[in-house]
C-alpha positions as protocol buffer text, in pm:
chain_id: "A"
residue {
  index: 1
  type: MET
  ca { x: 3946 y: 9603 z: 3429 }
}
residue {
  index: 2
  type: ALA
  ca { x: 4014 y: 9234 z: 3488 }
}
residue {
  index: 3
  type: VAL
  ca { x: 3802 y: 8960 z: 3641 }
}
residue {
  index: 4
  type: ARG
  ca { x: 3973 y: 8798 z: 3938 }
}
residue {
  index: 5
  type: ALA
  ca { x: 3875 y: 8537 z: 4196 }
}
residue {
  index: 6
  type: VAL
  ca { x: 3922 y: 8596 z: 4568 }
}
residue {
  index: 7
  type: ARG
  ca { x: 3926 y: 8298 z: 4803 }
}
residue {
  index: 8
  type: GLY
  ca { x: 3859 y: 8287 z: 5172 }
}
residue {
  index: 9
  type: ALA
  ca { x: 3763 y: 8056 z: 5454 }
}
residue {
  index: 10
  type: THR
  ca { x: 3683 y: 8053 z: 5822 }
}
residue {
  index: 11
  type: GLN
  ca { x: 3606 y: 7790 z: 6083 }
}
residue {
  index: 12
  type: ILE
  ca { x: 3340 y: 7789 z: 6351 }
}
residue {
  index: 13
  type: ASP
  ca { x: 3301 y: 7595 z: 6674 }
}
residue {
  index: 14
  type: ALA
  ca { x: 2957 y: 7441 z: 6619 }
}
residue {
  index: 15
  type: ASP
  ca { x: 2676 y: 7402 z: 6367 }
}
residue {
  index: 16
  type: ASP
  ca { x: 2495 y: 7706 z: 6500 }
}
residue {
  index: 17
  type: ARG
  ca { x: 2300 y: 7961 z: 6295 }
}
residue {
  index: 18
  type: ASP
  ca { x: 2443 y: 8261 z: 6479 }
}
residue {
  index: 19
  type: GLN
  ca { x: 2800 y: 8132 z: 6445 }
}
residue {
  index: 20
  type: ILE
  ca { x: 2755 y: 8075 z: 6071 }
}
residue {
  index: 21
  type: LEU
  ca { x: 2619 y: 8426 z: 6020 }
}
residue {
  index: 22
  type: GLU
  ca { x: 2879 y: 8592 z: 6243 }
}
residue {
  index: 23
  type: ALA
  ca { x: 3177 y: 8413 z: 6089 }
}
residue {
  index: 24
  type: THR
  ca { x: 3052 y: 8468 z: 5734 }
}
residue {
  index: 25
  type: THR
  ca { x: 2998 y: 8837 z: 5806 }
}
residue {
  index: 26
  type: GLU
  ca { x: 3353 y: 8862 z: 5937 }
}
residue {
  index: 27
  type: LEU
  ca { x: 3493 y: 8676 z: 5636 }
}
residue {
  index: 28
  type: VAL
  ca { x: 3305 y: 8879 z: 5374 }
}
residue {
  index: 29
  type: THR
  ca { x: 3389 y: 9206 z: 5550 }
}
residue {
  index: 30
  type: GLU
  ca { x: 3761 y: 9117 z: 5558 }
}
residue {
  index: 31
  type: VAL
  ca { x: 3765 y: 9013 z: 5191 }
}
residue {
  index: 32
  type: MET
  ca { x: 3601 y: 9340 z: 5092 }
}
residue {
  index: 33
  type: ALA
  ca { x: 3827 y: 9557 z: 5312 }
}
residue {
  index: 34
  type: ARG
  ca { x: 4158 y: 9391 z: 5225 }
}
residue {
  index: 35
  type: ASN
  ca { x: 4082 y: 9422 z: 4854 }
}
residue {
  index: 36
  type: ALA
  ca { x: 3926 y: 9771 z: 4872 }
}
residue {
  index: 37
  type: LEU
  ca { x: 3604 y: 9645 z: 4714 }
}
residue {
  index: 38
  type: SER
  ca { x: 3247 y: 9767 z: 4703 }
}
residue {
  index: 39
  type: THR
  ca { x: 2952 y: 9546 z: 4615 }
}
residue {
  index: 40
  type: ASP
  ca { x: 2957 y: 9704 z: 4266 }
}
residue {
  index: 41
  type: ASP
  ca { x: 3294 y: 9534 z: 4210 }
}
residue {
  index: 42
  type: VAL
  ca { x: 3159 y: 9188 z: 4295 }
}
residue {
  index: 43
  type: ILE
  ca { x: 3029 y: 8977 z: 4007 }
}
residue {
  index: 44
  type: SER
  ca { x: 2922 y: 8674 z: 4214 }
}
residue {
  index: 45
  type: VAL
  ca { x: 3008 y: 8479 z: 4528 }
}
residue {
  index: 46
  type: ILE
  ca { x: 3004 y: 8104 z: 4580 }
}
residue {
  index: 47
  type: PHE
  ca { x: 2989 y: 7990 z: 4942 }
}
residue {
  index: 48
  type: THR
  ca { x: 3058 y: 7634 z: 5045 }
}
residue {
  index: 49
  type: VAL
  ca { x: 3032 y: 7466 z: 5383 }
}
residue {
  index: 50
  type: THR
  ca { x: 3161 y: 7136 z: 5508 }
}
residue {
  index: 51
  type: PRO
  ca { x: 2891 y: 6865 z: 5535 }
}
residue {
  index: 52
  type: ASP
  ca { x: 2867 y: 6919 z: 5912 }
}
residue {
  index: 53
  type: LEU
  ca { x: 2720 y: 7272 z: 5872 }
}
residue {
  index: 54
  type: THR
  ca { x: 2347 y: 7285 z: 5799 }
}
residue {
  index: 55
  type: ALA
  ca { x: 2202 y: 7543 z: 6041 }
}
residue {
  index: 56
  type: GLU
  ca { x: 2197 y: 7837 z: 5794 }
}
residue {
  index: 57
  type: PHE
  ca { x: 2294 y: 7952 z: 5448 }
}
residue {
  index: 58
  type: PRO
  ca { x: 2614 y: 8165 z: 5457 }
}
residue {
  index: 59
  type: ALA
  ca { x: 2472 y: 8378 z: 5176 }
}
residue {
  index: 60
  type: LEU
  ca { x: 2222 y: 8525 z: 5422 }
}
residue {
  index: 61
  type: ALA
  ca { x: 2508 y: 8707 z: 5595 }
}
residue {
  index: 62
  type: ALA
  ca { x: 2617 y: 8860 z: 5263 }
}
residue {
  index: 63
  type: ARG
  ca { x: 2262 y: 8973 z: 5191 }
}
residue {
  index: 64
  type: LYS
  ca { x: 2253 y: 9143 z: 5532 }
}
residue {
  index: 65
  type: LEU
  ca { x: 2576 y: 9323 z: 5435 }
}
residue {
  index: 66
  type: GLY
  ca { x: 2411 y: 9471 z: 5125 }
}
residue {
  index: 67
  type: PHE
  ca { x: 2483 y: 9212 z: 4857 }
}
residue {
  index: 68
  type: HIS
  ca { x: 2128 y: 9250 z: 4723 }
}
residue {
  index: 69
  type: GLU
  ca { x: 2213 y: 9259 z: 4351 }
}
residue {
  index: 70
  type: VAL
  ca { x: 2507 y: 9016 z: 4362 }
}
residue {
  index: 71
  type: PRO
  ca { x: 2436 y: 8656 z: 4259 }
}
residue {
  index: 72
  type: LEU
  ca { x: 2514 y: 8427 z: 4555 }
}
residue {
  index: 73
  type: LEU
  ca { x: 2526 y: 8048 z: 4570 }
}
residue {
  index: 74
  type: CYS
  ca { x: 2568 y: 7803 z: 4858 }
}
residue {
  index: 75
  type: ALA
  ca { x: 2692 y: 7446 z: 4821 }
}
residue {
  index: 76
  type: THR
  ca { x: 2831 y: 7164 z: 5032 }
}
residue {
  index: 77
  type: GLU
  ca { x: 3197 y: 7061 z: 5012 }
}
residue {
  index: 78
  type: ILE
  ca { x: 3276 y: 6698 z: 4946 }
}
residue {
  index: 79
  type: GLY
  ca { x: 3314 y: 6492 z: 5262 }
}
residue {
  index: 80
  type: VAL
  ca { x: 3683 y: 6412 z: 5251 }
}
residue {
  index: 81
  type: PRO
  ca { x: 3800 y: 6202 z: 5548 }
}
residue {
  index: 82
  type: ARG
  ca { x: 4025 y: 6395 z: 5788 }
}
residue {
  index: 83
  type: ALA
  ca { x: 3926 y: 6729 z: 5634 }
}
residue {
  index: 84
  type: LEU
  ca { x: 3908 y: 7031 z: 5862 }
}
residue {
  index: 85
  type: PRO
  ca { x: 3554 y: 7037 z: 6012 }
}
residue {
  index: 86
  type: ARG
  ca { x: 3303 y: 7323 z: 6032 }
}
residue {
  index: 87
  type: VAL
  ca { x: 3455 y: 7534 z: 5756 }
}
residue {
  index: 88
  type: ILE
  ca { x: 3284 y: 7805 z: 5554 }
}
residue {
  index: 89
  type: ARG
  ca { x: 3457 y: 7893 z: 5228 }
}
residue {
  index: 90
  type: LEU
  ca { x: 3395 y: 8157 z: 4966 }
}
residue {
  index: 91
  type: MET
  ca { x: 3512 y: 8234 z: 4618 }
}
residue {
  index: 92
  type: ALA
  ca { x: 3419 y: 8581 z: 4500 }
}
residue {
  index: 93
  type: HIS
  ca { x: 3451 y: 8683 z: 4137 }
}
residue {
  index: 94
  type: ILE
  ca { x: 3542 y: 9050 z: 4117 }
}
residue {
  index: 95
  type: GLU
  ca { x: 3626 y: 9324 z: 3869 }
}
residue {
  index: 96
  type: THR
  ca { x: 3950 y: 9496 z: 3962 }
}
residue {
  index: 97
  type: ASP
  ca { x: 4258 y: 9670 z: 3828 }
}
residue {
  index: 98
  type: ARG
  ca { x: 4476 y: 9477 z: 4076 }
}
residue {
  index: 99
  type: PRO
  ca { x: 4718 y: 9226 z: 3929 }
}
residue {
  index: 100
  type: ARG
  ca { x: 4646 y: 8867 z: 4032 }
}
residue {
  index: 101
  type: ALA
  ca { x: 4946 y: 8872 z: 4268 }
}
residue {
  index: 102
  type: ASP
  ca { x: 4796 y: 9166 z: 4462 }
}
residue {
  index: 103
  type: VAL
  ca { x: 4459 y: 9004 z: 4533 }
}
residue {
  index: 104
  type: GLN
  ca { x: 4433 y: 8938 z: 4907 }
}
residue {
  index: 105
  type: HIS
  ca { x: 4288 y: 8598 z: 4996 }
}
residue {
  index: 106
  type: VAL
  ca { x: 4151 y: 8576 z: 5351 }
}
residue {
  index: 107
  type: TYR
  ca { x: 4177 y: 8279 z: 5585 }
}
residue {
  index: 108
  type: LEU
  ca { x: 4050 y: 8335 z: 5938 }
}
residue {
  index: 109
  type: ARG
  ca { x: 4024 y: 8148 z: 6267 }
}
residue {
  index: 110
  type: GLY
  ca { x: 4111 y: 7779 z: 6239 }
}
residue {
  index: 111
  type: ALA
  ca { x: 4090 y: 7795 z: 5859 }
}
residue {
  index: 112
  type: THR
  ca { x: 4435 y: 7953 z: 5847 }
}
residue {
  index: 113
  type: ALA
  ca { x: 4560 y: 7593 z: 5856 }
}
residue {
  index: 114
  type: LEU
  ca { x: 4415 y: 7541 z: 5508 }
}
residue {
  index: 115
  type: ARG
  ca { x: 4653 y: 7786 z: 5344 }
}
residue {
  index: 116
  type: LEU
  ca { x: 4949 y: 7860 z: 5566 }
}
residue {
  index: 117
  type: ASP
  ca { x: 5127 y: 7998 z: 5260 }
}
residue {
  index: 118
  type: ILE
  ca { x: 4883 y: 8290 z: 5224 }
}
residue {
  index: 119
  type: ALA
  ca { x: 4692 y: 8316 z: 5552 }
}
residue {
  index: 120
  type: GLN
  ca { x: 4727 y: 8648 z: 5733 }
}
């Protein structure tokens, strides 16, 4: 069993609590489904948000999905000029038998522009 990192991101329309929770739920659900993961496979998840998102912690959405025993952390991205606004990112550390090349990274909504090379 190897430790791998899975990346993902999504973009929302406004700094709104419900939008943050909904988009994070969608992102986490897609990461888990595309990589055939259960919460037992997840070591930890780091969530980041752009500086313009302050209405809620994205980790709350993961807790509501059952990530009760998984360490979660939220942080703010650096405020780079011209960066894509209102973005929620995650990096999940997982245990898996998948080779690194088979890990599915998930970029949704407007965040597909961040990684056109791997966005689905």
